N, C-alpha and C positions, 0 to 999 in steps of 0.2 A: 373503526372505520370499515373492516372488511364484513363485519356483521351487517352493518345497515346496507352496503352494497349486495350481500348475498340475500337479505331479506325482501329487497325492492326488485330482485329479478334482473338487476341490469348487466349482471354478467354471470359467468360459471363461477361456482366454489371454487375450482383451481386457480381460475383468475383473480378471485379475490385474495387466496392466499398469497399469489406472486406479488400482487401489490402492496400487501401488508408486510411481506419479508423484505421487499425493497425499502419500506419505510423503516424496519428494524435497521437495515443495513446503514441507512442513511444516519441515523441517531448513534449508531454504534460508532461509525467514523467520526461523528461530531464529539463523542465523549472522548476520543483520541486525538483530534486535531485541533479543536478550538483554540489551544493555547500555543500551538506549534510556532507560528510565527515570528514570536519574541521569545521563545524558549532559550535558543543559543545566546541571545543578547542579555537575557535575565541571568543565565548561568555566569556570564562574563561580568556582571556585578558583582559576584562573590568571588571571581578568581581572574586574574590577567593572563594564565598559563592555557593557551589554546589546546594543547594537548589534552588538558584536563576536561575543558568545554568538550572536545570530540570523543575522550572517554565516556563522560556521562551521558551523551546524546547516543553513543554507540550501544549502551545498555539495552535500549528498545530493540535493536536487531538481533543483539547476542540472546535476549529473552525470547526473541520469535523463533530463533533456530533450536532454541532448547526444547520448546512446547509443541511447535507445529506439528511434527510428525507424530508424537504422543496423542496428541488431540485427534488426528486423522484415525489413527488406529483406535482409539477409544470409540469414536464415531462408528467406524466399521464392526467393531465388536460387539457392542450393545444396539445396532440397528437402529439408533436414535439420535439425532444431534442435538435437540432441543434443550436438554438439561445442561450439557456441556457448553452450549451456546449462551445460556443464560448466566453460567458460573463465569465464563470469560468477561461478559458485558460487565457483570459485576466488579471484576478486577479492575476494568477501565475506570468504573465510577469511583471505586475505593483509591485509584493510583491517582487521578485528577483532584481529589479532595485533600489527599495527603501534600501534594503539591501546593495546592492553595494554602494550605497551613503552614507550610514549611517556609523556613528561612535560612536554610542551611545547605549546602552542598550534599550532605548525607539523605536529607528527606527528599531534595530534588532526585537524587539518584533512585531512592526507594521508589517513589512515584513513578519515575521514568521506565524502570524496571517491571513495575506492575503493569504499566500501559503495554509493554513489550509483550508480556505472558497474555496478556489480553486479546492482543493482535494475533495470537495464534487462532483465535476463533474464526479468523477469516476463511480458514481452510474449510470449517466446517458450513460456515454461511455460503460459500459458493458450491460447495457438494450438495448439501441440503436443497438449495435453490434449482439445481440443476435436476433433481427428481420431479419437479413440476413440469418439466419439458419432455418432449419426445427425445428419444435416443440420438437421433441425427441433429439435435438442433444445439450441440454443445457450446459451438461458438456463439450461437444468439444469446444463449443463457448467461454466458461468460461476459459478453458486452453489455448486457442489460444492467446485470448486478455490478459490473466495474463503473458503468454509467452512474448508477446509483451512489457508489461510493467516492466517484469522482466529484459529483454535483454538491455531495455533504460536504466534501474538503474544500470545495471552491466558496461554499457560503461561510463555513467556520474561518478560514483563513482571512475572507474578506471582512468578517467582523472583529477580528482580534484587537487591531489596532484601535477601534472605535470603542470597545469594551475597556481596554485598557485606560483610554481618557476618561471614561466614565466612572471606573470603580478602580482602577490600579490592576497590577498583574493578577491579583486574586481573584476577580470577578470571571475571567474567562476560565478557570479552573472549576469554581463552584458550578457554573453553567454547563460544563461539560459533564459534571456529576449527575446534574438534573436530567441531562440527555440521556445518560445510560440508564438510569432508574425508569425514565418512560420507554424505552426500549425493551427493557425485560417485561413492563407491564404488557405492551402488544405483542411481544412473542407468547406468553401465557395463552392467548387466545388463537394461535394459529395451529392447526392441526396438521401435524407430520405424519405422513405415512409411516408406519413402523415396518421396517425391512427385517428379514429374518437374519439374526446375529451371524456376523462372518468373521469368526477368529483368523487373525491375521498372524502367520508366521514369520519368524525373520528369513526364512528361505523364499517366500512371497516377495518379502521387499527388496531381497537381493535381486529376485528375478525382475522385478519392476526396474530397480536401478541399472541392471545391465541393458534395458531397452534404449535404444538410442533416441526414439522418438519421445522419451521422457528426460534422458540424461542431458542432451545436447541444448533442448530448449531451457533447461534448468541453469545450464552453464551460461547462457545468453543473458537469463535473468539476472545471475549473480553480477556480470558485468555492468548491466544497466542499473541494477540496484545500487551497487558499490558507487557508480558516479551520481545517481540521483540523491543519495543520502551524504556523500561529500559536499556536493553542491547544493542542491534546491534546499534539503532539509537538514543542512548541517552550517555551511559558512557563508552561504548568500546573505543570510540577513547581517551578520557581522561585517561582511564587505559593504553592504547598503548604509550600515550606520557610519562606516569609515567615511563615506562618501555624503554624509549630512543627512541621511533618511531619518524620517522619525517613525514610531510605531505604526502609524496608519499606511505609510509607504511599504514598510516590512510585510505587513499583512496583505497588502495588494498585490506585491511580487509574488508570493505563494498563491494568493487567490489566481492571478494571471497565469500561473503555470500550470493550476489544477483547472482552470477554466478551459486551457487549451488541451488538457487531458481529456477532459468531459467531451470537448466537441470532437476531439479525434474518436472517442468511444463511441459516439453517436454517429460519426461519420462511417466507422467501421461497420456498425451494426447495420446500416442502410444501405451501404454500396459495396462493401468488400466481402461480403457474406461468401462468395465465391472465388475471391482472390486467392492466387498460389501465396502459401505462407513465406518462401523463399522471396518472392518479388516485394513484398511489403518490407521484410528485413532489408533486403539490398536497398530500398529506396529509402526507409525512414532513419536507418543507422547512421549514416553521413550526416543528416540534418540534426540528429540528437547530438552528435561530437560538436558540430559548429554552433549548436546554442550554446554548448559550455566556453568554447572559444569567444563567442560574443560578450559572454558576462566577465570574462577574463580580461579582454582587450579594451573592453569599452571606458569610456572616462566620463559618461554621464549616467544618470538613472534611467534615461530612457532605454539606453543600450542594455541595461540589466533586464528591464522588460521585455525588450525584444527577445534577448537571448534565452529568458527562461519561457518565454511562450514558445519558441521554436522547441526546445528540448522537450516542453511537456506535449506539444501535437504529436512530436515523434514517439516519445514514450506511450502515449495513448494508442496509437496505433499498433506498437510492437506487442505490449503486454498481453491483450486479449487474444492474440493469435498463438501466443506462446502457451497459454493456458488451455486455449481450445485445442491445439494440437496436442497437448500433452494428454487430454482426456479421450479424445476423438476416437480411437482405437483400444479404449478401456472399457472391460466388462462394467456394467453400473455397479456391482457389488464391490469393485476396487477402486472406482472413481476418487472417492474421498481420500484413500491412502493416496492414490497417484498424486492428487493437489497437494497432500501433505507433503510429500517428498519433494516436489518441485517448490512449494513455498519454504519448506525448511532450508534447501538448498540456496534459494535466492536471497534468505534470509541473512545468509553469511556475508553477502554484498553490504546489507543494510547494517551490518556491524562494522565491517572493514572500512566501508565509506568514511564515516565520520573520524572512527579511531586513527586510520593510517593518514587521513586528511589533516587530522588535527596535528599529528606528528609533522608530517611534510609542510604544514602550514606554519608551524613554530621555527621550522629549520629555513624555509626559503621564502615565506609569505602566502598570502590565500591566493593570489593572482597566479603564480607560478604552480601553485597545487592544482588550480583549475585547468591550466593549459597541460599540466601532465596528465591528468586523469582524461581530458578530451582524446589526447594524442594516444593513450594506451587503450581507450574504448573500442574504437573502431575496427582497428585489426582482429582484436579478440572475437567480436561480434561476427565479422565476414569468415573467420576460421571455423567457428562452429556452425555457421550457415552452411558453409562447403562441405563439412562433414556430414552434415544432415543429407545433404543433395547426393553426395556421393553412396551414403548408405540407402538411399531410397528411403529415409525416413520422414520426408515432407512431402 
């Protein structure tokens, strides 16, 4: 695609690479997301223990937490992200194939773990994409690539239920593998500017971690991702099934959430480029918690759709602001490492959300778990934002 655009002179080579890279991001997230809406209920066909369901789902976040910082460090060390990105996408391809072939908890867990390791590639995708932009366009670059990811997840989750009707659970897993292979092929033809290798020491990582403008945005991300993975990507499909929803409705629930994220990413890129980060956090965080409460208190499927839409739009406003703020004042040579630190830390929330959520859901029920998650989220986000303001880090 980018070769054609470049040869016809319709745009600069740099812009052609941007578009191609966004398409790689789109296919990468499709390889991870195409089967997600019915994954919790699929696992539940193999076990009635919600704690086990949560534990298997949590492997995704655990493996992200383990791999994202090493991937960021490797990208800075070799000054070249493409090989590592290609390997990461291959892991997503393999993980989806294993889950498509599997009919046991062990194989589902193995495939989900590989998908989690693959998700570590996101740190390099963001970091490399940002190098195609001027230094002061960090938030714009973050919004654009997050829009690509959100749009991919929206399309993927919207298709899941229909694919299940057409070919059973396995079809979405196999198509996810195909999307990953296509992403690798396109990636080969994108020319990344090689940077001088930047060996990263543990001392430099500690220095970055001590920066308030890196640490506290990451803490907010932990809270947000804990809630998002406990609810949206954890037990919302099971709650919907308890209310009589089929696979198509489950897919459309997640599609609605991600469509709202996508709309918020686009809205933020167009209208909030100069907004103060604390203003976005103070306004969006209460709506995020309110969305969770709506999904917990509602007695109809429409309340589930309304709640997940509110959650998605709020999350879509907050996340690019946190990423953009993390790398805004960071030297270009350390941006990938800074993003790796941020994403490693928020992956903790992606792990604790379904894990602790599953334990709490087993003890008290899914609705109570949702309510507890919502009520804990808001004060923690406000506390971190207040500290950022006090330290003049926003």
